[in-house]
C-alpha positions as CSV (number, residue, x, y, z in Angstrom):
1,X,11.2,-20.0,-23.6
2,X,10.3,-16.9,-21.6
3,X,12.0,-17.3,-17.7
4,X,9.2,-14.5,-16.1
5,X,9.3,-13.7,-12.3
6,X,6.9,-15.3,-10.0
7,X,4.1,-13.3,-8.1
8,X,5.2,-14.5,-4.8
9,X,8.3,-14.9,-2.4
10,X,9.3,-17.2,0.1
11,X,7.0,-16.7,3.1
12,X,4.2,-14.9,1.3
13,X,0.8,-17.1,1.5
14,X,0.1,-18.5,-2.1
15,X,-2.7,-20.2,-3.5
16,X,-1.9,-23.6,-5.9
17,X,-4.4,-25.3,-7.9
18,X,-4.0,-28.8,-8.1
19,X,-4.3,-31.3,-10.7
20,X,-6.8,-32.6,-8.9
21,X,-9.1,-29.3,-8.8
22,X,-8.5,-28.5,-5.3
23,X,-7.4,-25.1,-4.5
24,X,-4.6,-25.2,-1.6
25,X,-3.5,-21.9,0.5
26,X,-0.8,-22.3,2.4
27,X,2.6,-20.1,3.5
28,X,5.4,-21.0,1.1
29,X,8.5,-21.5,3.3
30,X,10.5,-22.7,-0.1
31,X,10.2,-23.1,-3.7
32,X,12.3,-26.3,-4.2
33,X,12.9,-27.1,-7.8
34,X,10.7,-30.0,-7.7
35,X,8.4,-29.0,-5.1
36,X,6.8,-26.5,-3.1
37,X,6.7,-26.5,0.6
38,X,4.3,-24.9,2.6
39,X,3.2,-25.4,6.3
40,X,-0.4,-25.1,7.8
41,X,-2.5,-26.0,4.4
42,X,-5.9,-25.1,4.0
43,X,-8.5,-25.7,1.4
44,X,-10.8,-22.7,0.3
45,X,-14.4,-24.4,-0.2
46,X,-17.8,-23.0,-0.1
47,X,-20.4,-24.0,3.1
48,X,-23.1,-25.6,1.3
49,X,-25.1,-25.4,4.8
50,X,-24.7,-21.4,4.1
51,X,-22.8,-20.4,0.4
52,X,-20.1,-18.7,2.9
53,X,-16.5,-19.5,2.0
54,X,-14.3,-20.8,4.3
55,X,-11.4,-22.4,5.0
56,X,-10.5,-26.4,6.3
57,X,-8.0,-28.0,6.8
58,X,-6.7,-29.8,3.3
59,X,-4.6,-32.7,5.2
60,X,-7.1,-34.2,8.1
61,X,-5.0,-36.5,9.7
62,X,-2.2,-33.9,10.5
63,X,-2.4,-31.7,13.2
64,X,-3.7,-28.1,12.7
65,X,-1.1,-27.0,14.5
66,X,2.1,-28.7,13.5
67,X,4.2,-25.8,11.5
68,X,6.3,-28.8,10.0
69,X,6.4,-28.2,6.0
70,X,4.7,-30.3,3.4
71,X,6.1,-30.4,0.4
72,X,3.5,-30.1,-2.3
73,X,5.2,-31.8,-5.6
74,X,5.1,-29.9,-8.7
75,X,4.0,-32.2,-11.2
76,X,0.5,-32.3,-9.6
77,X,0.5,-28.3,-9.3
78,X,-1.4,-26.4,-12.9
79,X,-0.7,-23.2,-11.3
80,X,0.5,-21.1,-8.2
81,X,0.1,-17.3,-7.2
82,X,0.4,-14.9,-4.6
83,X,-3.0,-14.7,-2.1
84,X,-5.4,-11.8,-2.8
85,X,-5.2,-9.7,0.7
86,X,-8.2,-10.3,2.2
87,X,-8.2,-14.3,1.8
88,X,-4.3,-14.2,2.8
89,X,-5.4,-12.0,6.1
90,X,-8.6,-14.5,6.5
91,X,-5.6,-17.5,6.5
92,X,-3.2,-15.6,8.7
93,X,-5.9,-15.1,11.1
94,X,-7.2,-19.0,10.6
95,X,-3.9,-20.1,11.7
96,X,-2.4,-17.8,14.1
97,X,-5.3,-15.5,15.6
98,X,-3.2,-12.5,14.4
99,X,-6.1,-10.2,12.7
100,X,-4.6,-7.7,10.2
101,X,-5.6,-3.6,11.1
102,X,-8.2,-2.6,8.8
103,X,-6.8,-0.2,6.3
104,X,-6.6,3.3,7.2
105,X,-6.2,3.0,10.6
106,X,-4.2,5.4,12.4
107,X,-3.0,5.0,15.9
């Protein structure tokens, strides 16, 4: 059996594809044997009115400001990987208000 090192580590913004087809983005707090602990999970979706990509809360009945980690059980996950930088930056801005500095910015 192959034992490949994952492309992500704790505190990375990761993308999960679930067996339901949902694409979840969240900050990985812990990779447990049976679950991935995520904070502030969001769904990557397309706005039907204008076709723009957007991030919306995955769990509508949970306070979006709550940083308590949520277990996503691995038996429901098809794949997990580190999120691309542009979407990761958008996630960080949406969940914390922090805006990433543009590449090449010199202070």
